[in-house]
C-alpha positions in Angstrom: 18.0 -11.7 15.7 14.3 -11.2 15.4 13.0 -7.8 16.4 9.5 -7.4 18.0 6.8 -5.6 16.1 4.9 -3.1 18.2 1.7 -1.1 17.5 1.2 2.5 18.6 -0.5 5.7 17.6 1.0 8.6 15.6 -0.1 12.0 14.5 1.2 12.9 11.0 0.2 16.0 9.1 -2.7 16.5 11.5 -4.1 12.9 11.1 -4.0 10.5 14.0 -3.2 7.0 12.7 -2.1 3.6 13.8 1.5 2.5 13.2 3.2 -0.9 13.2 6.9 -0.5 13.8 10.1 -2.5 13.9 13.2 -1.2 15.6 16.3 -2.2 13.8 19.3 -1.3 11.6 19.8 0.0 8.1 17.7 2.5 6.1 14.2 2.3 7.5 11.4 1.0 5.3 8.2 3.0 5.3 5.3 0.9 4.1 2.1 2.3 2.6 -1.0 0.2 1.9 -3.6 0.4 -0.9 -7.2 1.5 -1.3 -9.5 0.3 1.5 -6.6 -1.7 3.0 -4.5 -1.0 6.2 -1.0 -1.3 7.6 -1.8 -5.0 8.4 -1.1 -5.9 4.8 2.6 -5.5 5.5 2.7 -7.8 8.6 4.1 -10.7 6.6 6.9 -8.6 5.1 7.6 -6.9 8.4 7.9 -10.3 10.0 10.7 -11.2 7.6 12.4 -7.8 7.9 12.3 -8.2 11.6 14.2 -11.5 11.4 16.9 -9.7 9.5 17.1 -6.9 12.1 15.8 -4.1 9.8 13.9 -1.0 10.9 10.4 -0.6 9.4 7.2 1.4 9.8 3.8 0.7 8.4 0.9 3.2 8.8 -2.8 3.4 8.1 -3.4 6.1 5.5 -6.0 8.8 6.3 -9.5 7.5 5.5 -8.6 3.8 6.0 -7.9 1.3 8.7 -7.8 3.0 12.1 -6.7 6.4 10.9 -8.6 9.6 11.0 -11.1 10.2 8.2 -10.1 12.3 5.2 -11.2 16.0 5.1 -13.0 17.6 2.1 -10.9 18.5 -0.9 -8.4 16.6 -2.9 -7.7 13.1 -1.6 -4.2 12.8 -3.2 -3.2 16.2 -1.8 -4.0 14.9 1.7 -2.2 11.6 1.1 0.8 13.6 -0.2 1.0 15.7 3.0 0.6 12.6 5.1 3.3 10.7 3.2 5.7 13.7 3.5 5.2 13.8 7.2 5.6 10.0 7.5 8.9 10.0 5.6 10.3 12.8 7.7 9.2 11.1 10.9 10.8 7.8 9.9 14.0 9.4 8.9 14.2 11.3 12.2 13.3 8.3 14.3 15.7 5.9 12.7 18.5 8.3 11.6 18.8 7.6 7.9 17.2 8.1 4.5 14.0 6.2 4.0 13.1 3.4 1.6 9.5 4.3 0.7 7.3 1.3 -0.4 3.7 1.5 -1.4 1.1 -0.9 -2.8 -1.6 0.3 -5.2 -2.9 3.6 -3.9 0.2 3.6 -1.6 2.2 3.2 -4.8 0.7 6.4 -6.1 1.7 8.3 -2.9 5.2 6.7 -3.2 5.8 7.9 -6.7 4.4 11.3 -6.0 6.8 11.6 -3.0 9.7 10.6 -5.3 9.0 13.7 -7.4 10.1 16.0 -4.5 13.7 17.0 -4.0 13.3 17.9 -0.3 12.7 14.4 1.2 15.3 12.0 2.7 14.6 9.1 0.4 17.2 6.3 -0.3 14.9 4.6 -2.8 11.2 4.2 -3.7 9.4 0.9 -4.4 6.0 1.2 -6.0 4.1 -2.2 -5.8 1.4 -2.5 -8.4 0.8 1.3 -8.4 -2.5 2.8 -9.5 -2.5 5.8 -11.8 -0.4 4.4 -14.7 -3.3 2.9 -16.7 -7.0 3.3 -16.9 -8.3 2.7 -13.3 -10.3 -0.5 -13.8 -10.0 -1.5 -10.1 -12.8 0.7 -8.9 -15.2 -0.7 -11.5 -14.3 -4.2 -10.5 -15.1 -3.4 -6.8 -18.2 -1.3 -7.3 -19.7 -3.7 -9.8 -19.1 -6.8 -7.8 -22.4 -8.5 -7.2 -21.5 -9.3 -3.5 -20.6 -5.6 -2.9 -23.9 -4.5 -4.5 -25.8 -6.9 -2.4 -24.3 -5.9 0.9 -25.0 -2.2 0.1 -28.7 -2.9 -0.5 -29.4 -5.3 2.5 -29.5 -4.6 6.2 -27.0 -7.2 7.3 -25.3 -8.0 10.6 -21.7 -7.0 11.0 -20.4 -10.5 10.9 -22.1 -11.2 7.6 -20.8 -7.9 6.1 -17.3 -8.8 7.2 -17.5 -12.2 5.6 -18.8 -10.8 2.4 -16.1 -8.2 2.2 -13.5 -10.9 2.8 -14.9 -13.0 0.0 -14.7 -10.0 -2.4 -11.1 -9.4 -1.3 -10.2 -13.0 -1.8 -11.6 -13.2 -5.3 -10.4 -9.8 -6.7 -7.0 -9.4 -5.1 -5.4 -12.9 -5.1 -4.4 -15.1 -8.0 -4.7 -18.4 -6.1 -6.5 -19.0 -2.8 -3.9 -21.6 -1.8 -1.3 -18.8 -1.6 -3.2 -16.6 0.9 -1.6 -16.8 4.4 -3.8 -17.8 7.3 -5.5 -14.7 8.8 -4.9 -12.4 5.8 -8.6 -12.2 4.8 -9.7 -11.4 8.3 -6.9 -8.8 8.7 -8.4 -6.9 5.7 -12.1 -7.4 6.4 -12.0 -6.5 10.1 -11.8 -2.9 9.0 -15.1 -3.3 7.0 -17.6 -4.7 9.3 -20.5 -2.4 8.5 -22.4 -1.4 5.4 -21.6 2.2 6.3 -17.8 1.5 6.3 -18.0 -0.1 2.8 -20.2 2.7 1.5 -17.7 5.3 2.9 -14.8 3.5 1.2 -16.6 3.4 -2.1 -17.5 7.1 -1.8 -13.8 7.9 -1.3 -12.9 5.8 -4.3 -15.4 7.6 -6.5 -14.2 11.0 -5.3 -10.6 10.1 -5.9 -11.0 8.5 -9.3 -10.6 11.6 -11.4 -7.4 12.4 -9.6 -5.9 9.1 -10.6 -5.8 9.7 -14.3 -2.0 9.7 -14.5 -1.2 11.9 -11.5 2.6 11.9 -12.1 5.5 14.0 -13.2 8.3 11.5 -13.7 10.7 14.0 -15.1 11.1 15.2 -11.5 12.0 11.7 -10.1 15.7 11.4 -9.2 15.9 8.5 -6.7 16.5 4.8 -7.2 13.3 3.1 -8.2 12.2 -0.5 -8.0 8.9 -1.4 -9.5 7.2 -4.7 -8.3 4.1 -6.2 -10.0 2.2 -9.5 -10.1 1.7 -11.0 -13.5 -1.9 -12.0 -12.6 -3.0 -8.7 -11.1 -6.7 -8.3 -12.0 -7.1 -4.9 -10.2 -4.3 -2.9 -11.9 -2.8 -4.3 -15.0 1.0 -4.7 -15.1 0.9 -3.3 -18.6 1.0 0.1 -16.8 4.6 -0.7 -16.1 5.6 0.3 -19.6 4.7 3.9 -18.9 6.9 4.1 -15.8 9.8 2.2 -17.4 9.7 4.4 -20.5 9.9 7.5 -18.3 12.5 6.1 -15.9 14.8 3.9 -17.9 17.1 3.3 -14.9 14.3 1.8 -12.8 14.5 -1.8 -11.9 11.4 -4.0 -12.6 10.4 -7.3 -11.0 7.3 -9.0 -12.5 6.3 -11.8 -10.1 4.9 -14.8 -12.0 1.4 -16.0 -11.0 0.9 -13.3 -8.3 -2.0 -11.0 -7.9 -2.5 -7.4 -6.7 -0.9 -7.7 -3.3 2.5 -9.4 -3.6 3.4 -8.4 -0.1 0.7 -10.8 1.1 0.9 -13.5 -1.6 4.6 -13.6 -2.0 6.2 -12.0 1.1 9.5 -13.9 0.9 10.1 -12.7 -2.7 9.0 -9.1 -1.9 11.3 -9.0 1.2 14.2 -10.3 -0.9 13.6 -7.6 -3.5 13.4 -4.9 -0.8 16.7 -6.0 0.9 18.3 -6.0 -2.5 17.7 -2.3 -3.0 19.3 -1.1 0.3 23.0 -0.7 0.8 24.7 -3.7 2.5 25.4 -3.3 6.2 28.9 -3.8 7.5 
């Protein structure tokens, strides 16, 4: 039976944010998005989880989507506090240990949460996580000619949104034919002004030094599934070698022909992998 997806507001670690939520059974999935993205990136996977009757929660991270802006100080420390609060909230709401899933920057938050021994985690699933290799993604975004143009020119919101959508399409996906209808608009609607784009780039620049391998994998003691696309141009899947060497029991799925956001480009396969890591329901 398909469960409805509903949208509401939450306050986690002092940040008000937007949440997309599914009521359901089994360990709840907590879904974190990547840099300059939003909870909307998980709608396709949540649609499939809902058809299976699974509980899930996707949230806008502080500084992105419709969440409160970040404060001064360390970006990762703020995302850590938010993630901890979100895990505890999901566990309390749904009454079970949480499967924490994060794409890109959300993958960083996911792996850092896995280092803690005080969180109710059933498993963690980093999807193309940043922080394992040299961070080329920011150079790709900041140096893109379309991004540079929209930062220089006074453009109407509609034009800015279309330009952001074009950059997203080119950098994130391996094949335009695989992009679901509405996915580009779901991303670009959060970047309709030059100020929004500039603020996002400023956050990226501020965060970049923190992403030079921000992990302590010797502390990780939770089942781990790593998912990556073989044609990821933002964060190379070669970074997987570092995680797998440190966590030899981790499972790894390399999705052939898929780019940086498998949850959008291959939601059926990602959902199948997520359901494979949770205990079977009676």
